[in-house]
MITOR-17099 format. One record per residue: x, y, z of N, C-alpha, C in turn. Coordinates in steps of 0.02 Angstrom, whole numbers, padded with zeros to 5 digits, always signed. Each point is the difference from the previous one (the first is absolute). Example, Ala and Ser with C-alpha at 12.3 -4.5 7.8 and 13.67 -1.06 7.14 Angstrom:
residues 2
+00660-00284+00390-00045+00059+00000+00045+00060+00000-00018+00053-00036+00042+00059+00003-00039+00055+00037
//
This chain:
residues 234
+08110+05018+05715-00071+00001-00014-00038+00023+00062-00047+00045-00010-00040+00026+00055-00073-00022-00009-00026-00035+00050-00068-00027-00004-00041+00031+00057-00058+00026-00018-00048+00026+00049-00056-00050+00008-00011-00024+00061-00055-00045+00014-00056+00041+00033-00056+00003-00032-00058+00036+00028-00046-00053+00031-00012+00004+00065-00037-00052+00034-00042+00029+00056-00060-00026+00012-00038+00024+00057+00037-00006+00066+00034-00058+00010+00039-00010+00061+00048-00058-00011+00040-00015+00050+00048-00055-00004-00013-00052+00055-00063-00010+00016-00018-00051+00048-00014-00066-00033-00008-00052+00040-00021-00065-00026+00047-00031-00051-00030-00037-00048+00040-00036-00049+00037+00045-00048-00027+00059-00016+00034+00046-00045+00064+00024+00031-00004+00021+00063+00060+00023+00034+00051-00056+00009-00023-00059+00017+00045-00057+00009+00036-00017-00065-00038-00001-00055+00030-00016-00064+00053+00050-00021-00014+00064+00008+00048+00051-00021+00060+00004+00047-00010-00015+00064+00058-00003+00045+00048-00055-00021-00027-00057-00021+00042-00055-00023+00036+00019-00065-00036+00033-00046+00031+00020-00063+00055+00052+00011-00011+00047+00045+00049+00052+00012+00066-00028+00025-00003-00053+00040+00061-00030+00026+00041-00033-00055-00032-00017-00056+00034-00036-00054+00022+00044-00058-00027+00061-00005+00015+00042-00058+00069+00033+00007+00030+00011-00058+00065+00033-00001-00006+00073+00023+00054+00027+00026+00000+00068+00024-00011+00051-00055+00011-00020-00063-00009+00047-00056-00074+00014-00014-00044-00040+00030-00072+00011-00008-00023+00043+00059-00019+00061-00014-00025+00045+00052-00076-00004+00003-00025-00017+00059-00072-00007+00008-00027+00050+00051-00054+00032-00020-00037+00044+00045-00071-00026+00006-00022-00011+00061-00068-00023+00012-00041+00059+00025-00050+00018-00039-00043+00058+00016-00066-00026+00025-00014+00009+00065-00060-00025+00031-00056+00051-00006-00060-00024-00016-00057+00044-00009-00040+00011+00064+00015-00038+00052-00031+00012+00064+00053-00008+00054-00008+00034+00055+00049-00003+00054+00007-00072+00025+00062-00024+00007+00010-00070+00018-00021-00016+00072-00032-00058+00009-00017-00025+00066+00049-00055+00021+00015-00044-00048+00047-00055+00012+00065+00018-00035+00053+00013+00039+00063+00025-00028+00053-00055-00006-00017-00063+00015+00052-00052+00002+00036-00007-00067-00037-00008-00054+00032-00012-00064+00029+00064-00029-00029+00057+00014+00029+00064-00021+00068+00009+00032+00007-00020+00063+00065+00006+00034+00052-00045-00032-00021-00060-00021+00048-00046-00033+00022+00030-00066-00047+00028-00038+00016+00030-00065+00049+00057+00010-00011+00042+00049+00046+00055+00015+00069-00026+00018+00002-00052+00041+00064-00027+00022+00040-00029-00058-00035-00020-00053+00033-00030-00058+00011+00052-00056-00006+00064+00015+00017+00051-00049-00059+00031-00037-00061-00023+00011-00057+00030-00032-00024+00062+00037-00036+00042-00034-00028+00060+00031-00075-00007+00005-00028+00016+00058-00072-00005+00011-00025+00070+00018-00049+00024-00038-00027+00067+00010-00076-00003+00002-00031+00051+00028-00072+00006+00002-00021+00059-00043-00048-00011-00045-00023+00053-00046-00049+00045+00037+00020+00061+00011-00046+00048+00033-00056+00020-00047+00015+00008-00065-00050+00019-00050+00013-00040-00063-00048+00003-00047+00009-00034-00064+00052+00035-00042+00014+00064+00013+00054+00034-00034+00067-00032+00016+00008-00027+00061+00061-00035+00017+00010-00061-00044-00055-00035-00015+00003-00059-00043+00023+00019-00070-00030+00053-00028+00018+00021-00068+00073+00023-00003+00023+00037+00050+00068+00026-00001+00051-00057+00004-00011-00048+00044+00046-00056+00006-00002-00045-00061-00059-00008-00030-00004-00039-00062+00044+00029-00055+00003+00066-00003+00041+00035-00049+00074-00015+00010+00020-00013+00062+00071-00007+00018+00025-00072-00005-00044-00048-00016+00020-00070-00001-00005-00031-00070+00039-00053-00010+00002-00033-00066-00062-00044-00011-00023-00033+00053-00058-00044-00003-00045+00015+00059-00065+00002-00012-00049+00009+00054-00040-00065+00005+00008-00035+00055-00036-00063+00010-00055+00010+00051-00061-00017-00020-00058+00005+00045-00014-00068+00030+00002-00004+00067-00017-00062+00035-00076-00001+00005-00030-00040-00044-00073+00006-00011-00041-00050+00038-00047+00026+00037-00060-00037+00022-00055+00052+00007-00061-00023+00012-00057+00046-00004-00006+00041+00063+00047+00045+00008+00002+00044+00058-00022+00070-00021-00046+00032+00036-00026+00065-00022+00054+00053-00008+00051+00000+00042+00053+00049-00008+00037-00007-00066+00010-00063-00022+00034-00010-00063-00043+00021-00059-00065-00016+00002-00044+00022-00054-00004+00076-00003-00001+00032+00058+00000+00073+00001+00063+00028-00032+00057-00031+00016+00064+00021-00028+00000-00007-00076-00022-00057-00024+00000-00012-00072-00047+00047-00037-00057+00016+00031-00051+00041-00034+00015+00074+00002+00033+00023+00053+00006+00072+00010+00070+00029-00006+00051-00042-00002+00068+00026-00005+00014+00022-00072+00031+00057-00007+00019+00026-00066+00070-00027-00016+00001-00064-00024+00064-00033-00012+00035+00029-00062+00066+00005+00002+00038+00014-00061+00004-00064-00041+00035+00003-00057+00012-00061-00038+00046-00046+00041-00021-00062+00012+00037-00046+00042+00003-00069-00032+00050-00039+00021+00001-00071-00014-00034-00034+00059-00059-00028-00012-00040-00026+00056-00001-00076+00001+00000-00027+00060-00009-00072+00011-00049-00008+00057-00044-00049-00005-00047-00017+00053+00013-00071+00023+00006-00009+00065+00005-00067+00027-00064-00012+00040-00043-00044-00025-00066-00012+00030+00006-00051+00056-00019+00021+00059+00002-00044+00059-00069-00030+00014-00046+00006-00048-00063-00036+00000-00005-00037-00066-00037-00055-00001+00000-00042-00060-00043+00029-00056-00055+00035+00017-00045+00025-00051-00048-00053-00027+00007-00062+00024-00045-00053-00023-00070+00007+00030-00003+00028+00059-00063+00010+00035+00000+00072+00027-00053+00019+00034-00001+00064+00034+00054+00001+00054+00043+00053+00002-00001+00060-00040+00031-00011-00070-00032+00029-00049+00022-00009-00069+00054+00052-00017+00033-00012-00056+00050+00048-00025-00029+00033-00062-00004+00066-00002-00029+00034-00059+00041-00014-00063-00030-00023-00054+00038-00013-00062+00036+00063-00025-00031+00058+00008+00031+00061-00024+00066+00015+00035+00007-00022+00061+00061+00011+00037+00058-00039-00032-00015-00062-00019+00052-00041-00032+00018+00028-00069-00050+00025-00035+00012+00028-00067+00045+00061+00003-00005+00039+00054+00039+00062+00005+00070-00012+00029+00010-00056+00032+00064-00013+00034+00054-00017-00051+00062+00021+00015+00056-00021-00042+00013-00074+00007-00008-00025+00061+00008-00071+00015-00046-00017+00058-00037-00055-00005-00045-00020+00054+00018-00070+00021+00017-00008+00064+00025-00064+00026-00048-00026+00052-00022-00062-00007-00042-00033+00049+00044-00038+00049-00027-00012+00059+00037-00039+00050-00018-00074-00001-00042-00021-00047-00015-00071-00009-00013-00014-00074+00025-00056-00023-00011-00020-00070-00074-00013-00014-00039-00014+00052-00071-00013-00009-00035+00060-00031+00025+00060+00013-00031+00060-00028+00004+00003-00076+00048-00035-00028+00009+00002-00073-00058-00034-00036-00045-00032+00037-00058-00032-00031-00061+00046-00004+00006+00062+00024-00056+00048-00006-00017+00008-00074-00063-00014-00019-00018-00003-00072+00019+00061-00040-00013+00061+00025+00011+00059-00042+00074+00018-00006+00045-00036+00036+00071+00013-00009+00025-00017-00070-00038-00044-00034+00020-00019-00068+00000+00060-00047-00036+00053+00018-00003+00059-00042+00058+00048+00013+00041-00015+00051+00056+00044+00018+00064-00023-00033+00047+00046-00014+00065-00021-00028+00038-00043+00050+00022-00059-00021+00034-00046+00046+00064+00029+00029+00032+00044-00037+00063+00028+00024-00008+00043+00062-00061+00021+00013-00012+00043+00058-00016-00039+00064-00012-00065-00006-00028-00038+00055+00048-00055+00022+00007-00008+00065+00043-00052+00027-00027-00021+00068+00031-00051+00030-00018-00022+00067+00063-00013+00040+00006+00030+00058+00056-00010+00045-00029-00012+00069+00014-00057+00027-00029-00018+00065+00027+00046+00055-00043+00015+00049+00021+00042+00055-00007-00036+00067-00013-00065-00002-00009-00038+00062+00065-00025+00027+00003-00011+00065+00059-00025+00033-00021-00056+00046+00037-00056-00002-00018-00058+00039+00039-00005+00065-00008-00055+00033+00035-00013+00063+00046-00059-00009+00048-00009+00045+00043-00060-00003-00043-00063+00003+00024-00055-00030-00041-00061-00003-00016-00030+00067+00044+00009+00051-00013-00029+00066-00026+00053+00047-00060-00010+00026-00030+00046+00048+00014-00025+00071-00001+00044+00049+00014-00021+00069-00050-00053+00023+00025-00046+00041-00045-00050+00030-00043+00034+00053-00061-00023+00008-00043+00028+00052-00026-00056+00045-00015+00018+00061-00029-00049+00046-00070-00019-00023-00019-00062+00011-00065-00024-00024-00052-00002+00056+00020+00020+00061-00048-00001+00055-00047+00060-00005-00062-00009+00021-00048+00054-00001-00030+00011-00069-00045+00050-00004-00032+00016-00063+00049+00034-00047-00008-00010-00065+00042+00036-00047-00015+00074+00000+00050+00040-00015-00009+00072-00006-00014+00018-00073-00037+00052-00009-00009+00030-00067+00038+00065-00001+00039+00011-00053+00039+00061-00006-00028+00043-00056-00007+00064+00014-00020+00049-00051+00056+00050-00006+00030+00003-00060+00054+00047-00014-00023+00047-00056+00012+00064+00008-00019+00046-00053-00022+00067+00027-00037+00036-00041-00026+00065+00020-00061-00009+00043+00006+00016+00064-00056-00009+00047-00037+00066+00005-00037+00013-00052-00039+00061-00006-00059-00016-00046-00057+00031+00012-00059-00018-00039+00003+00025-00072+00054+00034-00020+00008+00015-00071+00015-00064-00039+00025-00051+00036+00015-00064-00033-00033-00059+00037-00003+00004+00065-00025-00055+00040-00076+00003+00004-00033-00057-00010-00073-00002+00003-00022-00005+00073-00046+00044+00022-00023-00004+00070-00031-00068+00018-00023-00036-00051-00028-00067+00012+00050-00049+00029+00064+00017-00004+00053-00042+00029-00016-00015+00073-00021+00051+00037-00012-00008+00071-00064-00039+00013-00048+00006-00044-00061-00040+00007+00015-00075-00008+00044-00015-00047+00019-00070-00011+00035-00028+00061+00047+00039+00028+00037-00024+00059-00048-00009+00059-00047+00046+00008-00050-00006+00054-00042-00063-00008-00015-00020-00061-00046-00055-00013+00033-00069+00005+00065-00004+00007+00034-00065+00004-00026-00039+00060-00006-00066-00009-00025-00042+00055+00057-00026+00042+00055+00034+00002+00057-00016+00043+00030+00065+00024+00035-00002+00056+00030+00061+00028+00068+00010-00032-00001+00016-00063+00062+00005-00039+00037+00065+00016+00064+00001-00018+00041+00060+00007+00020+00024-00070-00015+00063-00014+00017+00031-00063+00051+00055+00014+00061-00010-00024+00054+00048+00013+00006+00047-00060-00006+00064+00013+00002+00050-00053+00068+00034+00000+00036-00007-00055+00068+00027-00006-00001+00063-00041-00004+00057+00032+00002+00066-00033-00019+00052+00052+00008+00063-00020-00026+00054+00042-00074+00008-00017-00043-00004+00049-00072+00003-00012-00026+00071+00002-00042+00019-00048-00029+00066+00001-00052+00004+00056-00017+00062+00020-00047+00010+00056-00068-00032-00013-00031+00007-00060-00065-00033-00011+00004-00076+00005+00057-00029-00019+00007-00073+00005+00004-00021+00073+00037+00037+00040+00005-00015+00072-00068+00004+00032-00038+00053-00017-00067+00008+00028-00046-00059-00019+00004-00022-00063-00042-00056-00023+00020-00064+00036+00065-00010+00011+00022-00061+00035-00024+00000+00072+00002+00057+00033-00022+00004+00070-00075-00010+00006-00037+00013-00054-00073-00008+00002-00023-00071-00013+00047-00045-00012-00018-00070-00013-00031-00032+00062-00038-00053-00011-00024-00041+00055+00057-00036+00035+00052-00016-00040+00058-00037+00026+00064+00038-00017+00010+00059+00028+00059+00040-00018+00066-00033+00018-00001-00048+00047+00062-00034+00020+00028-00044-00056-00039-00012-00052+00024-00041-00055+00048+00038-00046+00001+00065+00004+00044+00041-00042+00058+00024+00043+00060-00012-00025+00060+00024+00035+00043+00039-00049+00010+00064+00014+00042+00042-00044+00072-00007+00020+00042-00019-00048+00071-00012+00015+00046+00052-00032-00028+00053-00029+00041+00052-00031+00032-00023-00065+00041+00043-00028+00033-00017-00063+00055-00052+00012+00014-00039-00052+00053-00050+00005+00047+00008-00060+00065-00006+00014+00050+00001-00054+00013-00070-00026-00030-00051+00031+00010-00070-00020-00068-00033-00013-00033+00016-00055-00067-00028-00012+00001-00076-00006+00056-00029-00023+00002-00073-00006-00005-00034+00069+00029+00033+00050-00004-00028+00068-00071+00007+00027-00033+00057-00015-00068+00010+00023-00047-00052-00032+00008-00012-00064-00042-00050-00034+00018-00070+00023+00064-00012+00014+00021-00066+00021-00030-00022+00066-00019+00049+00041-00031-00016+00065-00076-00003-00004
//
């Protein structure tokens, strides 16, 4: 079986989830991941490659249509990303067996367009809570499912020293496409000289905003971590 995954990128939880799945799938399942934007975070893409998956970058929308023709199933890793909406709206797709895995709940903004679910061969949510969306009752049940994409940590976290002030850890995309600039205002306004450790590669605008704080010493950038449970445990 040949599966084409069309995705804006393989960073964050989406990349982590698919890296874990790739390690467990049989070799008879051939997976190609087609990225719609040039990758910035290659950690999970490298794991997928090491486990037999193929990771490619779509130079044009014609690349998407051509590869869709060559695969048995085309799975769209869905969230409200402009590159993905552009791909869906402008690609001249052949007849395909389509599946969508929604990595947003759709319960609140950003919403999921009902027409997208109606057109999909199969639409899968990443939380059962999404199945309570009122207008889903009008959709054929056979097309809709829920498969969790979250991954937990071991039950025992590392012990930490209790001396001094507690640290706050921020893990995730440290870029204003996701991070609210008000984060730094909140840290500045704390009535204690707290330490906030940021675990990720920080974009240039974020670094500039942190340096402009009244208390820039409260922010400490620690780079990316391969052990988030240890970062949170401290």
